[in-house]
DSSP file (Angstrom, degrees, kcal/mol; ACC not computed):
  #  RESIDUE AA STRUCTURE BP1 BP2  ACC     N-H-->O    O-->H-N    N-H-->O    O-->H-N    TCO  KAPPA ALPHA  PHI   PSI    X-CA   Y-CA   Z-CA
    1    1 A X     >        0   0    0      0, 0.0     4,-2.0     0, 0.0     5,-0.2   0.000 360.0 360.0 360.0 -32.8    0.0    0.0    0.0
    2    2 A X  H  >  +     0   0    0      1,-0.2     4,-2.4     2,-0.2     5,-0.1   0.887 360.0  51.2 -62.6 -37.5    2.9    2.3    0.7
    3    3 A X  H  > S+     0   0    0      2,-0.2     4,-2.5     1,-0.2    -1,-0.2   0.868 106.9  52.9 -70.3 -35.2    4.1    2.0   -2.9
    4    4 A X  H  > S+     0   0    0      2,-0.2     4,-2.2     1,-0.2    -1,-0.2   0.929 111.8  46.0 -63.8 -44.8    0.7    2.8   -4.3
    5    5 A X  H  X S+     0   0    0     -4,-2.0     4,-2.4     1,-0.2    -2,-0.2   0.911 112.5  51.2 -65.3 -42.1    0.6    6.0   -2.3
    6    6 A X  H  X S+     0   0    0     -4,-2.4     4,-2.1     1,-0.2    -2,-0.2   0.910 109.4  49.6 -62.0 -42.4    4.1    6.9   -3.2
    7    7 A X  H  X S+     0   0    0     -4,-2.5     4,-2.3     2,-0.2    -1,-0.2   0.905 110.2  51.1 -63.4 -41.3    3.4    6.5   -6.9
    8    8 A X  H  X S+     0   0    0     -4,-2.2     4,-2.5     1,-0.2    -2,-0.2   0.927 109.2  50.7 -60.1 -45.3    0.3    8.6   -6.6
    9    9 A X  H  X S+     0   0    0     -4,-2.4     4,-2.4     1,-0.2    -2,-0.2   0.882 109.1  51.5 -61.3 -38.8    2.4   11.4   -4.9
   10   10 A X  H  X S+     0   0    0     -4,-2.1     4,-2.4     2,-0.2    -1,-0.2   0.924 111.5  46.5 -63.9 -44.9    5.0   11.2   -7.6
   11   11 A X  H  X S+     0   0    0     -4,-2.3     4,-2.5     2,-0.2    -2,-0.2   0.879 111.8  51.9 -64.2 -38.3    2.3   11.6  -10.3
   12   12 A X  H  X S+     0   0    0     -4,-2.5     4,-2.0     2,-0.2    -2,-0.2   0.918 112.0  45.0 -65.2 -43.4    0.6   14.5   -8.4
   13   13 A X  H  X S+     0   0    0     -4,-2.4     4,-2.5     2,-0.2    -2,-0.2   0.890 112.6  52.2 -67.7 -39.2    3.9   16.4   -8.1
   14   14 A X  H  X S+     0   0    0     -4,-2.4     4,-2.6     2,-0.2    -2,-0.2   0.923 109.8  49.1 -61.1 -43.8    4.8   15.7  -11.8
   15   15 A X  H  X S+     0   0    0     -4,-2.5     4,-2.0     1,-0.2    -2,-0.2   0.893 111.6  48.9 -64.0 -40.1    1.4   17.1  -12.8
   16   16 A X  H  X S+     0   0    0     -4,-2.0     4,-1.9     2,-0.2    -1,-0.2   0.905 111.8  48.9 -66.5 -40.9    1.9   20.2  -10.7
   17   17 A X  H  X S+     0   0    0     -4,-2.5     4,-2.2     1,-0.2    -2,-0.2   0.898 110.4  50.6 -65.8 -40.6    5.4   20.7  -12.1
   18   18 A X  H  X S+     0   0    0     -4,-2.6     4,-2.6     2,-0.2    -1,-0.2   0.869 107.9  53.5 -67.8 -33.5    4.1   20.4  -15.7
   19   19 A X  H  X S+     0   0    0     -4,-2.0     4,-2.2     2,-0.2    -1,-0.2   0.905 109.0  49.4 -63.4 -40.2    1.3   22.9  -15.0
   20   20 A X  H  X S+     0   0    0     -4,-1.9     4,-1.9     2,-0.2    -2,-0.2   0.911 111.3  49.3 -64.2 -41.3    3.9   25.3  -13.8
   21   21 A X  H  X S+     0   0    0     -4,-2.2     4,-2.4     1,-0.2     5,-0.3   0.926 112.0  47.6 -62.6 -45.7    6.0   24.7  -16.9
   22   22 A X  H  X>S+     0   0    0     -4,-2.6     4,-2.3     1,-0.2     5,-0.5   0.854 109.5  54.3 -65.7 -33.9    3.0   25.2  -19.2
   23   23 A X  H  X5S+     0   0    0     -4,-2.2     4,-0.7    -5,-0.2    -1,-0.2   0.896 113.8  41.7 -65.8 -39.4    2.1   28.4  -17.3
   24   24 A X  H  <5S+     0   0    0     -4,-1.9    -2,-0.2    -5,-0.1    -1,-0.2   0.874 125.2  32.4 -75.7 -37.7    5.5   29.8  -17.9
   25   25 A X  H  <5S+     0   0    0     -4,-2.4    -3,-0.2    -5,-0.2    -2,-0.2   0.836 118.5  46.1 -93.0 -36.3    6.0   28.8  -21.5
   26   26 A X  H  <5S-     0   0    0     -4,-2.3    -3,-0.2    -5,-0.3     2,-0.2   0.789  88.5-154.9 -84.4 -26.9    2.5   28.9  -23.1
   27   27 A X    ><< -     0   0    0     -4,-0.7     3,-0.7    -5,-0.5    -1,-0.2  -0.477  47.0  -2.8  85.4-159.1    1.3   32.2  -21.8
   28   28 A X  T 3  S+     0   0    0      1,-0.2    -5,-0.0    -2,-0.2     0, 0.0  -0.329 123.8  23.5 -73.0 148.9   -2.3   33.3  -21.3
   29   29 A X  T 3  S+     0   0    0      1,-0.2     2,-0.5     2,-0.0    -1,-0.2   0.771  77.5 169.8  73.2  27.0   -5.2   31.0  -22.2
   30   30 A X    <>  -     0   0    0     -3,-0.7     4,-1.0     1,-0.2    -1,-0.2  -0.601  22.0-171.7 -76.5 120.6   -3.2   27.8  -22.0
   31   31 A X  H  > S+     0   0    0     -2,-0.5     4,-2.1     2,-0.2    -1,-0.2   0.762  83.7  62.5 -80.5 -25.7   -5.4   24.7  -22.1
   32   32 A X  H  > S+     0   0    0      2,-0.2     4,-2.1     1,-0.2    -1,-0.2   0.868 101.6  51.6 -68.9 -34.6   -2.5   22.4  -21.3
   33   33 A X  H  > S+     0   0    0      2,-0.2     4,-2.3     1,-0.2     5,-0.2   0.923 109.8  49.2 -66.9 -42.7   -2.0   24.1  -17.9
   34   34 A X  H  X S+     0   0    0     -4,-1.0     4,-2.3     1,-0.2    -2,-0.2   0.901 111.1  50.0 -62.8 -41.0   -5.7   23.6  -17.1
   35   35 A X  H  X S+     0   0    0     -4,-2.1     4,-2.3     2,-0.2    -1,-0.2   0.899 110.3  50.3 -64.1 -40.7   -5.6   19.9  -18.1
   36   36 A X  H  X S+     0   0    0     -4,-2.1     4,-2.0     2,-0.2    -2,-0.2   0.905 112.2  46.2 -66.1 -41.0   -2.5   19.4  -15.9
   37   37 A X  H  X S+     0   0    0     -4,-2.3     4,-2.2     2,-0.2    -1,-0.2   0.868 111.4  52.4 -69.3 -36.0   -4.2   21.0  -12.9
   38   38 A X  H  X S+     0   0    0     -4,-2.3     4,-2.3    -5,-0.2    -2,-0.2   0.899 109.1  50.1 -63.7 -40.2   -7.4   19.0  -13.6
   39   39 A X  H  X S+     0   0    0     -4,-2.3     4,-2.7     2,-0.2    -2,-0.2   0.894 109.0  52.5 -64.4 -39.4   -5.3   15.8  -13.6
   40   40 A X  H  X S+     0   0    0     -4,-2.0     4,-2.2     2,-0.2    -2,-0.2   0.917 111.0  46.1 -63.8 -43.1   -3.7   16.8  -10.3
   41   41 A X  H  X S+     0   0    0     -4,-2.2     4,-2.4     2,-0.2    -1,-0.2   0.914 112.9  50.2 -65.8 -41.7   -7.0   17.3   -8.6
   42   42 A X  H  X S+     0   0    0     -4,-2.3     4,-2.5     1,-0.2    -2,-0.2   0.926 111.7  47.5 -62.9 -45.3   -8.4   14.1  -10.0
   43   43 A X  H  X S+     0   0    0     -4,-2.7     4,-2.4     1,-0.2    -1,-0.2   0.878 111.1  51.7 -63.5 -38.6   -5.3   12.1   -8.8
   44   44 A X  H  X S+     0   0    0     -4,-2.2     4,-2.1     2,-0.2    -2,-0.2   0.915 111.5  46.3 -65.6 -42.9   -5.6   13.7   -5.4
   45   45 A X  H  X S+     0   0    0     -4,-2.4     4,-2.3     2,-0.2    -2,-0.2   0.903 112.6  50.2 -65.5 -40.9   -9.3   12.8   -5.0
   46   46 A X  H  X S+     0   0    0     -4,-2.5     4,-2.4     2,-0.2    -2,-0.2   0.902 110.0  50.6 -64.5 -40.1   -8.6    9.3   -6.2
   47   47 A X  H  X S+     0   0    0     -4,-2.4     4,-2.3     2,-0.2    -1,-0.2   0.903 109.6  50.9 -61.9 -41.9   -5.8    8.9   -3.7
   48   48 A X  H  X S+     0   0    0     -4,-2.1     4,-2.3     1,-0.2    -2,-0.2   0.915 111.0  48.3 -62.2 -43.3   -8.0   10.1   -0.9
   49   49 A X  H  X S+     0   0    0     -4,-2.3     4,-2.5     1,-0.2    -2,-0.2   0.901 110.9  50.8 -64.8 -41.0  -10.7    7.6   -1.9
   50   50 A X  H  X S+     0   0    0     -4,-2.4     4,-2.6     2,-0.2    -1,-0.2   0.897 110.6  49.3 -63.6 -40.6   -8.1    4.8   -2.0
   51   51 A X  H  X S+     0   0    0     -4,-2.3     4,-2.2     2,-0.2    -2,-0.2   0.920 112.0  47.7 -66.4 -42.7   -6.8    5.7    1.4
   52   52 A X  H  X S+     0   0    0     -4,-2.3     4,-2.2     2,-0.2    -2,-0.2   0.913 113.7  47.9 -63.0 -42.0  -10.4    5.8    2.9
   53   53 A X  H  X S+     0   0    0     -4,-2.5     4,-2.3     2,-0.2     6,-0.2   0.907 111.1  50.4 -66.2 -41.4  -11.2    2.4    1.2
   54   54 A X  H  X>S+     0   0    0     -4,-2.6     5,-2.0     1,-0.2     6,-1.1   0.878 111.0  49.2 -65.3 -36.9   -7.9    0.9    2.5
   55   55 A X  H ><5S+     0   0    0     -4,-2.2     3,-0.6     2,-0.2    -1,-0.2   0.911 111.5  49.6 -66.4 -42.3   -8.7    2.1    6.0
   56   56 A X  H 3<5S+     0   0    0     -4,-2.2    -2,-0.2     1,-0.2    -1,-0.2   0.863 111.6  48.1 -64.7 -36.8  -12.2    0.7    5.8
   57   57 A X  H 3<5S-     0   0    0     -4,-2.3    -1,-0.2    -5,-0.1    -2,-0.2   0.597 115.1-116.5 -80.1 -10.8  -10.9   -2.7    4.6
   58   58 A X  T <<5S+     0   0    0     -4,-0.7    -3,-0.2    -3,-0.6    -4,-0.1   0.586  79.4 124.7  86.6  11.3   -8.3   -2.8    7.4
   59   59 A X  S   <S+     0   0    0     -5,-2.0     2,-0.3    -6,-0.2    -4,-0.2   0.826  78.0  30.4 -71.7 -31.7   -5.3   -2.7    5.1
   60   60 A X  S    S-     0   0    0     -6,-1.1     2,-0.4    -9,-0.1    -2,-0.2  -0.947  71.8-163.4-126.8 150.1   -3.9    0.3    6.8
   61   61 A X        -     0   0    0     -2,-0.3     2,-0.1    -3,-0.0    -6,-0.0  -0.982  27.1-108.9-132.5 142.2   -4.3    1.4   10.5
   62   62 A X        -     0   0    0     -2,-0.4    -2,-0.0     1,-0.1     0, 0.0  -0.452  20.3-156.0 -69.2 144.7   -3.7    4.7   12.1
   63   63 A X        -     0   0    0     -2,-0.1    -1,-0.1     2,-0.0     0, 0.0   0.631  25.9-130.1 -98.5 -15.7   -0.7    4.8   14.4
   64   64 A X        -     0   0    0      1,-0.2     2,-0.1     2,-0.0    -2,-0.0   0.964  23.1-151.3  66.9  54.1   -1.7    7.6   16.7
   65   65 A X              0   0    0      1,-0.2    -1,-0.2     0, 0.0    -2,-0.0  -0.379 360.0 360.0 -61.3 128.1    1.5    9.7   16.5
   66   66 A X              0   0    0     -2,-0.1    -1,-0.2     0, 0.0    -2,-0.0   0.393 360.0 360.0-106.1 360.0    1.9   11.6   19.7
């Protein structure tokens, strides 16, 4: 489960970096930047749903960091 979460984080950061690149290079009205940010939001929501499902199934447990 750790590797799935790590892969999602890598894709989310990559999408955010590509949106920044498109914002700097394409100028105003860039559709590629909007698509990259939409992909980042979609991946973040999917990751959240996967974490909630994994918690519900008992695959992951909270550790109660103090």
